[in-house]
CHARMM-style PDB file with segment names, atoms N, HN, CA, C and O in Angstrom:
ATOM      1  N   MET     1      51.770 -66.012 -61.286  1.00  0.00      PROA
ATOM      2  CA  MET     1      51.843 -64.661 -60.771  1.00  0.00      PROA
ATOM      3  C   MET     1      51.307 -63.690 -61.819  1.00  0.00      PROA
ATOM      4  O   MET     1      51.781 -63.683 -62.955  1.00  0.00      PROA
ATOM      5  N   VAL     2      50.338 -62.883 -61.453  1.00  0.00      PROA
ATOM      6  HN  VAL     2      49.953 -62.888 -60.530  1.00  0.00      PROA
ATOM      7  CA  VAL     2      49.757 -61.904 -62.363  1.00  0.00      PROA
ATOM      8  C   VAL     2      50.597 -60.632 -62.309  1.00  0.00      PROA
ATOM      9  O   VAL     2      50.873 -60.105 -61.232  1.00  0.00      PROA
ATOM     10  N   GLU     3      51.001 -60.143 -63.483  1.00  0.00      PROA
ATOM     11  HN  GLU     3      50.776 -60.571 -64.359  1.00  0.00      PROA
ATOM     12  CA  GLU     3      51.832 -58.949 -63.555  1.00  0.00      PROA
ATOM     13  C   GLU     3      51.269 -58.002 -64.611  1.00  0.00      PROA
ATOM     14  O   GLU     3      51.061 -58.396 -65.758  1.00  0.00      PROA
ATOM     15  N   LEU     4      51.025 -56.761 -64.219  1.00  0.00      PROA
ATOM     16  HN  LEU     4      51.194 -56.442 -63.287  1.00  0.00      PROA
ATOM     17  CA  LEU     4      50.539 -55.751 -65.150  1.00  0.00      PROA
ATOM     18  C   LEU     4      51.657 -55.384 -66.107  1.00  0.00      PROA
ATOM     19  O   LEU     4      52.737 -54.977 -65.679  1.00  0.00      PROA
ATOM     20  N   LYS     5      51.405 -55.524 -67.395  1.00  0.00      PROA
ATOM     21  HN  LYS     5      50.528 -55.855 -67.743  1.00  0.00      PROA
ATOM     22  CA  LYS     5      52.425 -55.247 -68.409  1.00  0.00      PROA
ATOM     23  C   LYS     5      52.303 -53.849 -68.996  1.00  0.00      PROA
ATOM     24  O   LYS     5      53.305 -53.153 -69.156  1.00  0.00      PROA
ATOM     25  N   ARG     6      51.085 -53.434 -69.317  1.00  0.00      PROA
ATOM     26  HN  ARG     6      50.271 -54.000 -69.187  1.00  0.00      PROA
ATOM     27  CA  ARG     6      50.900 -52.095 -69.893  1.00  0.00      PROA
ATOM     28  C   ARG     6      49.443 -51.700 -69.803  1.00  0.00      PROA
ATOM     29  O   ARG     6      48.552 -52.538 -69.670  1.00  0.00      PROA
ATOM     30  N   THR     7      49.229 -50.398 -69.879  1.00  0.00      PROA
ATOM     31  HN  THR     7      49.953 -49.717 -69.987  1.00  0.00      PROA
ATOM     32  CA  THR     7      47.881 -49.838 -69.864  1.00  0.00      PROA
ATOM     33  C   THR     7      47.683 -49.028 -71.134  1.00  0.00      PROA
ATOM     34  O   THR     7      48.574 -48.293 -71.559  1.00  0.00      PROA
ATOM     35  N   LYS     8      46.513 -49.168 -71.733  1.00  0.00      PROA
ATOM     36  HN  LYS     8      45.790 -49.766 -71.388  1.00  0.00      PROA
ATOM     37  CA  LYS     8      46.180 -48.429 -72.953  1.00  0.00      PROA
ATOM     38  C   LYS     8      44.905 -47.621 -72.731  1.00  0.00      PROA
ATOM     39  O   LYS     8      44.038 -47.994 -71.941  1.00  0.00      PROA
ATOM     40  N   LEU     9      44.817 -46.520 -73.441  1.00  0.00      PROA
ATOM     41  HN  LEU     9      45.521 -46.217 -74.083  1.00  0.00      PROA
ATOM     42  CA  LEU     9      43.609 -45.690 -73.488  1.00  0.00      PROA
ATOM     43  C   LEU     9      43.031 -45.848 -74.875  1.00  0.00      PROA
ATOM     44  O   LEU     9      43.725 -45.629 -75.868  1.00  0.00      PROA
ATOM     45  N   VAL    10      41.766 -46.226 -74.955  1.00  0.00      PROA
ATOM     46  HN  VAL    10      41.202 -46.404 -74.148  1.00  0.00      PROA
ATOM     47  CA  VAL    10      41.105 -46.420 -76.247  1.00  0.00      PROA
ATOM     48  C   VAL    10      39.873 -45.518 -76.307  1.00  0.00      PROA
ATOM     49  O   VAL    10      39.025 -45.538 -75.415  1.00  0.00      PROA
ATOM     50  N   LEU    11      39.795 -44.740 -77.363  1.00  0.00      PROA
ATOM     51  HN  LEU    11      40.484 -44.724 -78.088  1.00  0.00      PROA
ATOM     52  CA  LEU    11      38.625 -43.917 -77.634  1.00  0.00      PROA
ATOM     53  C   LEU    11      37.833 -44.588 -78.743  1.00  0.00      PROA
ATOM     54  O   LEU    11      38.397 -44.935 -79.781  1.00  0.00      PROA
ATOM     55  N   ARG    12      36.537 -44.776 -78.541  1.00  0.00      PROA
ATOM     56  HN  ARG    12      36.079 -44.494 -77.698  1.00  0.00      PROA
ATOM     57  CA  ARG    12      35.683 -45.372 -79.577  1.00  0.00      PROA
ATOM     58  C   ARG    12      34.791 -44.280 -80.142  1.00  0.00      PROA
ATOM     59  O   ARG    12      34.083 -43.589 -79.409  1.00  0.00      PROA
ATOM     60  N   PHE    13      34.839 -44.139 -81.472  1.00  0.00      PROA
ATOM     61  HN  PHE    13      35.414 -44.700 -82.068  1.00  0.00      PROA
ATOM     62  CA  PHE    13      34.061 -43.131 -82.180  1.00  0.00      PROA
ATOM     63  C   PHE    13      33.052 -43.813 -83.091  1.00  0.00      PROA
ATOM     64  O   PHE    13      33.301 -44.901 -83.610  1.00  0.00      PROA
ATOM     65  N   ASN    14      31.907 -43.159 -83.279  1.00  0.00      PROA
ATOM     66  HN  ASN    14      31.704 -42.276 -82.857  1.00  0.00      PROA
ATOM     67  CA  ASN    14      30.925 -43.603 -84.268  1.00  0.00      PROA
ATOM     68  C   ASN    14      31.235 -42.854 -85.559  1.00  0.00      PROA
ATOM     69  O   ASN    14      31.050 -41.640 -85.644  1.00  0.00      PROA
ATOM     70  N   ILE    15      31.706 -43.588 -86.560  1.00  0.00      PROA
ATOM     71  HN  ILE    15      31.856 -44.574 -86.492  1.00  0.00      PROA
ATOM     72  CA  ILE    15      32.011 -42.962 -87.847  1.00  0.00      PROA
ATOM     73  C   ILE    15      30.912 -43.253 -88.870  1.00  0.00      PROA
ATOM     74  O   ILE    15      31.011 -42.872 -90.036  1.00  0.00      PROA
ATOM     75  N   GLY    16      29.869 -43.930 -88.411  1.00  0.00      PROA
ATOM     76  HN  GLY    16      29.788 -44.240 -87.463  1.00  0.00      PROA
ATOM     77  CA  GLY    16      28.733 -44.211 -89.278  1.00  0.00      PROA
ATOM     78  C   GLY    16      27.631 -43.194 -89.027  1.00  0.00      PROA
ATOM     79  O   GLY    16      27.886 -42.014 -88.786  1.00  0.00      PROA
ATOM     80  N   THR    17      26.413 -43.681 -89.090  1.00  0.00      PROA
ATOM     81  HN  THR    17      26.206 -44.640 -89.286  1.00  0.00      PROA
ATOM     82  CA  THR    17      25.260 -42.821 -88.835  1.00  0.00      PROA
ATOM     83  C   THR    17      24.581 -43.278 -87.550  1.00  0.00      PROA
ATOM     84  O   THR    17      24.948 -44.299 -86.969  1.00  0.00      PROA
ATOM     85  N   GLU    18      23.597 -42.517 -87.119  1.00  0.00      PROA
ATOM     86  HN  GLU    18      23.299 -41.688 -87.591  1.00  0.00      PROA
ATOM     87  CA  GLU    18      22.852 -42.898 -85.926  1.00  0.00      PROA
ATOM     88  C   GLU    18      22.062 -44.178 -86.177  1.00  0.00      PROA
ATOM     89  O   GLU    18      21.935 -45.021 -85.289  1.00  0.00      PROA
ATOM     90  N   ASP    19      21.531 -44.320 -87.398  1.00  0.00      PROA
ATOM     91  HN  ASP    19      21.634 -43.635 -88.120  1.00  0.00      PROA
ATOM     92  CA  ASP    19      20.755 -45.516 -87.747  1.00  0.00      PROA
ATOM     93  C   ASP    19      21.639 -46.727 -88.001  1.00  0.00      PROA
ATOM     94  O   ASP    19      21.260 -47.854 -87.683  1.00  0.00      PROA
ATOM     95  N   GLU    20      22.810 -46.500 -88.569  1.00  0.00      PROA
ATOM     96  HN  GLU    20      23.118 -45.584 -88.827  1.00  0.00      PROA
ATOM     97  CA  GLU    20      23.755 -47.583 -88.864  1.00  0.00      PROA
ATOM     98  C   GLU    20      25.125 -47.212 -88.322  1.00  0.00      PROA
ATOM     99  O   GLU    20      25.984 -46.733 -89.063  1.00  0.00      PROA
ATOM    100  N   PRO    21      25.331 -47.436 -87.016  1.00  0.00      PROA
ATOM    101  CA  PRO    21      26.617 -47.055 -86.438  1.00  0.00      PROA
ATOM    102  C   PRO    21      27.760 -47.936 -86.950  1.00  0.00      PROA
ATOM    103  O   PRO    21      27.590 -49.130 -87.195  1.00  0.00      PROA
ATOM    104  N   LYS    22      28.907 -47.320 -87.100  1.00  0.00      PROA
ATOM    105  HN  LYS    22      29.045 -46.350 -86.901  1.00  0.00      PROA
ATOM    106  CA  LYS    22      30.131 -48.010 -87.463  1.00  0.00      PROA
ATOM    107  C   LYS    22      31.200 -47.411 -86.557  1.00  0.00      PROA
ATOM    108  O   LYS    22      31.324 -46.190 -86.453  1.00  0.00      PROA
ATOM    109  N   TYR    23      31.965 -48.269 -85.908  1.00  0.00      PROA
ATOM    110  HN  TYR    23      31.865 -49.260 -85.992  1.00  0.00      PROA
ATOM    111  CA  TYR    23      32.870 -47.778 -84.881  1.00  0.00      PROA
ATOM    112  C   TYR    23      34.325 -47.826 -85.320  1.00  0.00      PROA
ATOM    113  O   TYR    23      34.754 -48.713 -86.058  1.00  0.00      PROA
ATOM    114  N   LYS    24      35.061 -46.841 -84.837  1.00  0.00      PROA
ATOM    115  HN  LYS    24      34.713 -46.121 -84.237  1.00  0.00      PROA
ATOM    116  CA  LYS    24      36.507 -46.777 -85.047  1.00  0.00      PROA
ATOM    117  C   LYS    24      37.142 -46.533 -83.693  1.00  0.00      PROA
ATOM    118  O   LYS    24      36.738 -45.632 -82.958  1.00  0.00      PROA
ATOM    119  N   ASP    25      38.151 -47.352 -83.365  1.00  0.00      PROA
ATOM    120  HN  ASP    25      38.479 -48.084 -83.962  1.00  0.00      PROA
ATOM    121  CA  ASP    25      38.877 -47.196 -82.112  1.00  0.00      PROA
ATOM    122  C   ASP    25      40.206 -46.503 -82.378  1.00  0.00      PROA
ATOM    123  O   ASP    25      40.897 -46.813 -83.348  1.00  0.00      PROA
ATOM    124  N   VAL    26      40.554 -45.568 -81.511  1.00  0.00      PROA
ATOM    125  HN  VAL    26      39.992 -45.317 -80.723  1.00  0.00      PROA
ATOM    126  CA  VAL    26      41.845 -44.897 -81.542  1.00  0.00      PROA
ATOM    127  C   VAL    26      42.541 -45.259 -80.230  1.00  0.00      PROA
ATOM    128  O   VAL    26      42.011 -45.004 -79.148  1.00  0.00      PROA
ATOM    129  N   THR    27      43.727 -45.854 -80.334  1.00  0.00      PROA
ATOM    130  HN  THR    27      44.157 -46.061 -81.213  1.00  0.00      PROA
ATOM    131  CA  THR    27      44.431 -46.369 -79.162  1.00  0.00      PROA
ATOM    132  C   THR    27      45.663 -45.533 -78.845  1.00  0.00      PROA
ATOM    133  O   THR    27      46.447 -45.187 -79.728  1.00  0.00      PROA
ATOM    134  N   PHE    28      45.811 -45.221 -77.572  1.00  0.00      PROA
ATOM    135  HN  PHE    28      45.173 -45.503 -76.855  1.00  0.00      PROA
ATOM    136  CA  PHE    28      46.994 -44.523 -77.071  1.00  0.00      PROA
ATOM    137  C   PHE    28      47.700 -45.466 -76.106  1.00  0.00      PROA
ATOM    138  O   PHE    28      47.089 -45.962 -75.159  1.00  0.00      PROA
ATOM    139  N   THR    29      48.972 -45.711 -76.340  1.00  0.00      PROA
ATOM    140  HN  THR    29      49.468 -45.308 -77.109  1.00  0.00      PROA
ATOM    141  CA  THR    29      49.745 -46.629 -75.509  1.00  0.00      PROA
ATOM    142  C   THR    29      50.644 -45.841 -74.565  1.00  0.00      PROA
ATOM    143  O   THR    29      50.674 -44.611 -74.582  1.00  0.00      PROA
ATOM    144  N   ARG    30      51.360 -46.574 -73.760  1.00  0.00      PROA
ATOM    145  HN  ARG    30      51.336 -47.574 -73.747  1.00  0.00      PROA
ATOM    146  CA  ARG    30      52.314 -46.008 -72.800  1.00  0.00      PROA
ATOM    147  C   ARG    30      51.640 -45.115 -71.755  1.00  0.00      PROA
ATOM    148  O   ARG    30      52.163 -44.065 -71.381  1.00  0.00      PROA
ATOM    149  N   ILE    31      50.484 -45.554 -71.301  1.00  0.00      PROA
ATOM    150  HN  ILE    31      50.059 -46.407 -71.605  1.00  0.00      PROA
ATOM    151  CA  ILE    31      49.789 -44.868 -70.223  1.00  0.00      PROA
ATOM    152  C   ILE    31      50.366 -45.398 -68.905  1.00  0.00      PROA
ATOM    153  O   ILE    31      50.512 -46.609 -68.739  1.00  0.00      PROA
ATOM    154  N   ALA    32      50.688 -44.521 -67.991  1.00  0.00      PROA
ATOM    155  HN  ALA    32      50.570 -43.538 -68.126  1.00  0.00      PROA
ATOM    156  CA  ALA    32      51.226 -44.950 -66.699  1.00  0.00      PROA
ATOM    157  C   ALA    32      50.218 -45.848 -65.989  1.00  0.00      PROA
ATOM    158  O   ALA    32      49.029 -45.535 -65.918  1.00  0.00      PROA
ATOM    159  N   GLU    33      50.711 -46.964 -65.467  1.00  0.00      PROA
ATOM    160  HN  GLU    33      51.676 -47.218 -65.525  1.00  0.00      PROA
ATOM    161  CA  GLU    33      49.829 -47.953 -64.846  1.00  0.00      PROA
ATOM    162  C   GLU    33      49.096 -47.409 -63.631  1.00  0.00      PROA
ATOM    163  O   GLU    33      47.998 -47.869 -63.317  1.00  0.00      PROA
ATOM    164  N   ASP    34      49.685 -46.435 -62.940  1.00  0.00      PROA
ATOM    165  HN  ASP    34      50.577 -46.061 -63.195  1.00  0.00      PROA
ATOM    166  CA  ASP    34      49.057 -45.917 -61.732  1.00  0.00      PROA
ATOM    167  C   ASP    34      48.100 -44.751 -62.000  1.00  0.00      PROA
ATOM    168  O   ASP    34      47.609 -44.119 -61.065  1.00  0.00      PROA
ATOM    169  N   THR    35      47.840 -44.471 -63.270  1.00  0.00      PROA
ATOM    170  HN  THR    35      48.238 -44.985 -64.030  1.00  0.00      PROA
ATOM    171  CA  THR    35      46.888 -43.419 -63.622  1.00  0.00      PROA
ATOM    172  C   THR    35      45.485 -43.833 -63.185  1.00  0.00      PROA
ATOM    173  O   THR    35      45.071 -44.973 -63.398  1.00  0.00      PROA
ATOM    174  N   THR    36      44.765 -42.909 -62.579  1.00  0.00      PROA
ATOM    175  HN  THR    36      45.101 -41.983 -62.405  1.00  0.00      PROA
ATOM    176  CA  THR    36      43.415 -43.238 -62.100  1.00  0.00      PROA
ATOM    177  C   THR    36      42.433 -43.327 -63.272  1.00  0.00      PROA
ATOM    178  O   THR    36      42.665 -42.762 -64.341  1.00  0.00      PROA
ATOM    179  N   ASP    37      41.348 -44.038 -63.048  1.00  0.00      PROA
ATOM    180  HN  ASP    37      41.159 -44.497 -62.180  1.00  0.00      PROA
ATOM    181  CA  ASP    37      40.303 -44.148 -64.064  1.00  0.00      PROA
ATOM    182  C   ASP    37      39.721 -42.776 -64.394  1.00  0.00      PROA
ATOM    183  O   ASP    37      39.435 -42.478 -65.554  1.00  0.00      PROA
ATOM    184  N   ALA    38      39.549 -41.943 -63.370  1.00  0.00      PROA
ATOM    185  HN  ALA    38      39.781 -42.184 -62.428  1.00  0.00      PROA
ATOM    186  CA  ALA    38      38.997 -40.603 -63.580  1.00  0.00      PROA
ATOM    187  C   ALA    38      39.919 -39.766 -64.465  1.00  0.00      PROA
ATOM    188  O   ALA    38      39.446 -39.019 -65.322  1.00  0.00      PROA
ATOM    189  N   ALA    39      41.224 -39.884 -64.266  1.00  0.00      PROA
ATOM    190  HN  ALA    39      41.609 -40.491 -63.570  1.00  0.00      PROA
ATOM    191  CA  ALA    39      42.180 -39.141 -65.082  1.00  0.00      PROA
ATOM    192  C   ALA    39      42.148 -39.626 -66.531  1.00  0.00      PROA
ATOM    193  O   ALA    39      42.225 -38.826 -67.463  1.00  0.00      PROA
ATOM    194  N   ILE    40      42.037 -40.930 -66.710  1.00  0.00      PROA
ATOM    195  HN  ILE    40      41.975 -41.580 -65.953  1.00  0.00      PROA
ATOM    196  CA  ILE    40      41.960 -41.479 -68.072  1.00  0.00      PROA
ATOM    197  C   ILE    40      40.698 -40.990 -68.759  1.00  0.00      PROA
ATOM    198  O   ILE    40      40.736 -40.644 -69.940  1.00  0.00      PROA
ATOM    199  N   GLN    41      39.590 -40.953 -68.049  1.00  0.00      PROA
ATOM    200  HN  GLN    41      39.560 -41.233 -67.089  1.00  0.00      PROA
ATOM    201  CA  GLN    41      38.338 -40.474 -68.633  1.00  0.00      PROA
ATOM    202  C   GLN    41      38.437 -38.994 -68.996  1.00  0.00      PROA
ATOM    203  O   GLN    41      37.953 -38.582 -70.051  1.00  0.00      PROA
ATOM    204  N   THR    42      39.052 -38.202 -68.140  1.00  0.00      PROA
ATOM    205  HN  THR    42      39.445 -38.537 -67.283  1.00  0.00      PROA
ATOM    206  CA  THR    42      39.216 -36.770 -68.402  1.00  0.00      PROA
ATOM    207  C   THR    42      40.091 -36.526 -69.624  1.00  0.00      PROA
ATOM    208  O   THR    42      39.752 -35.712 -70.483  1.00  0.00      PROA
ATOM    209  N   VAL    43      41.212 -37.230 -69.700  1.00  0.00      PROA
ATOM    210  HN  VAL    43      41.487 -37.891 -69.002  1.00  0.00      PROA
ATOM    211  CA  VAL    43      42.106 -37.081 -70.854  1.00  0.00      PROA
ATOM    212  C   VAL    43      41.430 -37.586 -72.122  1.00  0.00      PROA
ATOM    213  O   VAL    43      41.564 -36.977 -73.184  1.00  0.00      PROA
ATOM    214  N   GLY    44      40.710 -38.689 -72.016  1.00  0.00      PROA
ATOM    215  HN  GLY    44      40.601 -39.184 -71.153  1.00  0.00      PROA
ATOM    216  CA  GLY    44      39.994 -39.222 -73.174  1.00  0.00      PROA
ATOM    217  C   GLY    44      38.980 -38.233 -73.726  1.00  0.00      PROA
ATOM    218  O   GLY    44      38.872 -38.054 -74.939  1.00  0.00      PROA
ATOM    219  N   ALA    45      38.241 -37.593 -72.832  1.00  0.00      PROA
ATOM    220  HN  ALA    45      38.329 -37.738 -71.846  1.00  0.00      PROA
ATOM    221  CA  ALA    45      37.252 -36.596 -73.265  1.00  0.00      PROA
ATOM    222  C   ALA    45      37.937 -35.405 -73.929  1.00  0.00      PROA
ATOM    223  O   ALA    45      37.438 -34.880 -74.925  1.00  0.00      PROA
ATOM    224  N   ALA    46      39.077 -34.974 -73.385  1.00  0.00      PROA
ATOM    225  HN  ALA    46      39.482 -35.400 -72.576  1.00  0.00      PROA
ATOM    226  CA  ALA    46      39.807 -33.847 -73.975  1.00  0.00      PROA
ATOM    227  C   ALA    46      40.359 -34.213 -75.352  1.00  0.00      PROA
ATOM    228  O   ALA    46      40.294 -33.408 -76.281  1.00  0.00      PROA
ATOM    229  N   LEU    47      40.901 -35.426 -75.486  1.00  0.00      PROA
ATOM    230  HN  LEU    47      40.954 -36.080 -74.732  1.00  0.00      PROA
ATOM    231  CA  LEU    47      41.424 -35.862 -76.788  1.00  0.00      PROA
ATOM    232  C   LEU    47      40.307 -36.006 -77.818  1.00  0.00      PROA
ATOM    233  O   LEU    47      40.506 -35.711 -78.996  1.00  0.00      PROA
ATOM    234  N   ALA    48      39.138 -36.458 -77.379  1.00  0.00      PROA
ATOM    235  HN  ALA    48      38.976 -36.697 -76.422  1.00  0.00      PROA
ATOM    236  CA  ALA    48      38.014 -36.659 -78.295  1.00  0.00      PROA
ATOM    237  C   ALA    48      37.601 -35.360 -78.959  1.00  0.00      PROA
ATOM    238  O   ALA    48      37.096 -35.372 -80.082  1.00  0.00      PROA
ATOM    239  N   GLU    49      37.808 -34.239 -78.282  1.00  0.00      PROA
ATOM    240  HN  GLU    49      38.218 -34.229 -77.370  1.00  0.00      PROA
ATOM    241  CA  GLU    49      37.468 -32.929 -78.853  1.00  0.00      PROA
ATOM    242  C   GLU    49      38.292 -32.626 -80.103  1.00  0.00      PROA
ATOM    243  O   GLU    49      37.898 -31.785 -80.911  1.00  0.00      PROA
ATOM    244  N   LEU    50      39.423 -33.295 -80.273  1.00  0.00      PROA
ATOM    245  HN  LEU    50      39.743 -33.979 -79.617  1.00  0.00      PROA
ATOM    246  CA  LEU    50      40.290 -33.063 -81.427  1.00  0.00      PROA
ATOM    247  C   LEU    50      39.830 -33.822 -82.676  1.00  0.00      PROA
ATOM    248  O   LEU    50      40.372 -33.618 -83.762  1.00  0.00      PROA
ATOM    249  N   TYR    51      38.852 -34.681 -82.522  1.00  0.00      PROA
ATOM    250  HN  TYR    51      38.412 -34.847 -81.639  1.00  0.00      PROA
ATOM    251  CA  TYR    51      38.356 -35.503 -83.630  1.00  0.00      PROA
ATOM    252  C   TYR    51      37.002 -34.976 -84.102  1.00  0.00      PROA
ATOM    253  O   TYR    51      36.254 -34.370 -83.334  1.00  0.00      PROA
ATOM    254  N   SER    52      36.705 -35.216 -85.359  1.00  0.00      PROA
ATOM    255  HN  SER    52      37.312 -35.709 -85.983  1.00  0.00      PROA
ATOM    256  CA  SER    52      35.457 -34.714 -85.935  1.00  0.00      PROA
ATOM    257  C   SER    52      34.281 -35.684 -85.749  1.00  0.00      PROA
ATOM    258  O   SER    52      33.159 -35.367 -86.141  1.00  0.00      PROA
ATOM    259  N   TYR    53      34.521 -36.850 -85.163  1.00  0.00      PROA
ATOM    260  HN  TYR    53      35.433 -37.108 -84.844  1.00  0.00      PROA
ATOM    261  CA  TYR    53      33.461 -37.831 -84.945  1.00  0.00      PROA
ATOM    262  C   TYR    53      32.945 -37.763 -83.514  1.00  0.00      PROA
ATOM    263  O   TYR    53      33.601 -37.211 -82.630  1.00  0.00      PROA
ATOM    264  N   ASP    54      31.772 -38.326 -83.301  1.00  0.00      PROA
ATOM    265  HN  ASP    54      31.239 -38.774 -84.019  1.00  0.00      PROA
ATOM    266  CA  ASP    54      31.195 -38.386 -81.963  1.00  0.00      PROA
ATOM    267  C   ASP    54      31.810 -39.552 -81.185  1.00  0.00      PROA
ATOM    268  O   ASP    54      31.823 -40.689 -81.657  1.00  0.00      PROA
ATOM    269  N   MET    55      32.315 -39.254 -79.993  1.00  0.00      PROA
ATOM    270  HN  MET    55      32.304 -38.331 -79.610  1.00  0.00      PROA
ATOM    271  CA  MET    55      32.879 -40.314 -79.167  1.00  0.00      PROA
ATOM    272  C   MET    55      31.751 -41.107 -78.522  1.00  0.00      PROA
ATOM    273  O   MET    55      30.776 -40.541 -78.027  1.00  0.00      PROA
ATOM    274  N   VAL    56      31.902 -42.423 -78.539  1.00  0.00      PROA
ATOM    275  HN  VAL    56      32.693 -42.882 -78.941  1.00  0.00      PROA
ATOM    276  CA  VAL    56      30.908 -43.317 -77.956  1.00  0.00      PROA
ATOM    277  C   VAL    56      31.323 -43.707 -76.539  1.00  0.00      PROA
ATOM    278  O   VAL    56      30.487 -43.759 -75.637  1.00  0.00      PROA
ATOM    279  N   ASP    57      32.620 -43.983 -76.345  1.00  0.00      PROA
ATOM    280  HN  ASP    57      33.298 -43.941 -77.079  1.00  0.00      PROA
ATOM    281  CA  ASP    57      33.072 -44.446 -75.039  1.00  0.00      PROA
ATOM    282  C   ASP    57      34.585 -44.287 -74.915  1.00  0.00      PROA
ATOM    283  O   ASP    57      35.296 -44.120 -75.906  1.00  0.00      PROA
ATOM    284  N   VAL    58      35.054 -44.343 -73.671  1.00  0.00      PROA
ATOM    285  HN  VAL    58      34.477 -44.479 -72.866  1.00  0.00      PROA
ATOM    286  CA  VAL    58      36.475 -44.337 -73.344  1.00  0.00      PROA
ATOM    287  C   VAL    58      36.767 -45.656 -72.641  1.00  0.00      PROA
ATOM    288  O   VAL    58      36.057 -46.036 -71.710  1.00  0.00      PROA
ATOM    289  N   TYR    59      37.802 -46.349 -73.080  1.00  0.00      PROA
ATOM    290  HN  TYR    59      38.379 -46.040 -73.836  1.00  0.00      PROA
ATOM    291  CA  TYR    59      38.169 -47.628 -72.486  1.00  0.00      PROA
ATOM    292  C   TYR    59      39.564 -47.558 -71.890  1.00  0.00      PROA
ATOM    293  O   TYR    59      40.459 -46.911 -72.433  1.00  0.00      PROA
ATOM    294  N   ARG    60      39.730 -48.231 -70.773  1.00  0.00      PROA
ATOM    295  HN  ARG    60      39.003 -48.757 -70.331  1.00  0.00      PROA
ATOM    296  CA  ARG    60      41.050 -48.461 -70.198  1.00  0.00      PROA
ATOM    297  C   ARG    60      41.300 -49.954 -70.357  1.00  0.00      PROA
ATOM    298  O   ARG    60      40.500 -50.779 -69.915  1.00  0.00      PROA
ATOM    299  N   ILE    61      42.412 -50.290 -70.990  1.00  0.00      PROA
ATOM    300  HN  ILE    61      43.061 -49.620 -71.349  1.00  0.00      PROA
ATOM    301  CA  ILE    61      42.765 -51.694 -71.178  1.00  0.00      PROA
ATOM    302  C   ILE    61      44.055 -51.966 -70.429  1.00  0.00      PROA
ATOM    303  O   ILE    61      45.102 -51.401 -70.745  1.00  0.00      PROA
ATOM    304  N   ASN    62      43.971 -52.836 -69.434  1.00  0.00      PROA
ATOM    305  HN  ASN    62      43.121 -53.295 -69.177  1.00  0.00      PROA
ATOM    306  CA  ASN    62      45.154 -53.259 -68.697  1.00  0.00      PROA
ATOM    307  C   ASN    62      45.556 -54.632 -69.211  1.00  0.00      PROA
ATOM    308  O   ASN    62      44.795 -55.592 -69.088  1.00  0.00      PROA
ATOM    309  N   GLU    63      46.740 -54.728 -69.781  1.00  0.00      PROA
ATOM    310  HN  GLU    63      47.358 -53.949 -69.881  1.00  0.00      PROA
ATOM    311  CA  GLU    63      47.255 -56.018 -70.237  1.00  0.00      PROA
ATOM    312  C   GLU    63      48.070 -56.633 -69.109  1.00  0.00      PROA
ATOM    313  O   GLU    63      48.968 -55.995 -68.559  1.00  0.00      PROA
ATOM    314  N   VAL    64      47.752 -57.873 -68.771  1.00  0.00      PROA
ATOM    315  HN  VAL    64      47.023 -58.391 -69.218  1.00  0.00      PROA
ATOM    316  CA  VAL    64      48.465 -58.541 -67.682  1.00  0.00      PROA
ATOM    317  C   VAL    64      49.073 -59.843 -68.164  1.00  0.00      PROA
ATOM    318  O   VAL    64      48.553 -60.504 -69.062  1.00  0.00      PROA
ATOM    319  N   SER    65      50.177 -60.190 -67.549  1.00  0.00      PROA
ATOM    320  HN  SER    65      50.600 -59.653 -66.819  1.00  0.00      PROA
ATOM    321  CA  SER    65      50.808 -61.489 -67.783  1.00  0.00      PROA
ATOM    322  C   SER    65      50.314 -62.429 -66.693  1.00  0.00      PROA
ATOM    323  O   SER    65      50.358 -62.094 -65.510  1.00  0.00      PROA
ATOM    324  N   LEU    66      49.849 -63.594 -67.090  1.00  0.00      PROA
ATOM    325  HN  LEU    66      49.814 -63.866 -68.051  1.00  0.00      PROA
ATOM    326  CA  LEU    66      49.361 -64.567 -66.121  1.00  0.00      PROA
ATOM    327  C   LEU    66      50.442 -65.555 -65.712  1.00  0.00      PROA
ATOM    328  O   LEU    66      50.170 -66.507 -64.980  1.00  0.00      PROA
ATOM    329  N   GLY    67      51.665 -65.334 -66.179  1.00  0.00      PROA
ATOM    330  HN  GLY    67      51.885 -64.560 -66.774  1.00  0.00      PROA
ATOM    331  CA  GLY    67      52.783 -66.195 -65.816  1.00  0.00      PROA
ATOM    332  C   GLY    67      52.848 -67.412 -66.710  1.00  0.00      PROA
ATOM    333  O   GLY    67      52.054 -67.583 -67.635  1.00  0.00      PROA
ATOM    334  N   GLU    68      53.798 -68.232 -66.409  1.00  0.00      PROA
ATOM    335  HN  GLU    68      54.443 -68.093 -65.657  1.00  0.00      PROA
ATOM    336  CA  GLU    68      54.012 -69.444 -67.229  1.00  0.00      PROA
ATOM    337  C   GLU    68      53.244 -70.608 -66.701  1.00  0.00      PROA
ATOM    338  OT1 GLU    68      53.308 -71.699 -67.267  1.00  0.00      PROA
TER     339      GLU     68
END
């Protein structure tokens, strides 16, 4: 039985240069499982404004249990 355990929001930033990118992920936990993808993207974009690096992408990670 597949069971959704938790949802995370991950922001990926380029902390390197354009020629030599280096990425840093910032993870936010305890995201409500029923949050829409559009809402996660909107919140991710708003949070990215608080950082001094350029955001590369917003990720939604759903962790699921596949049972025993």
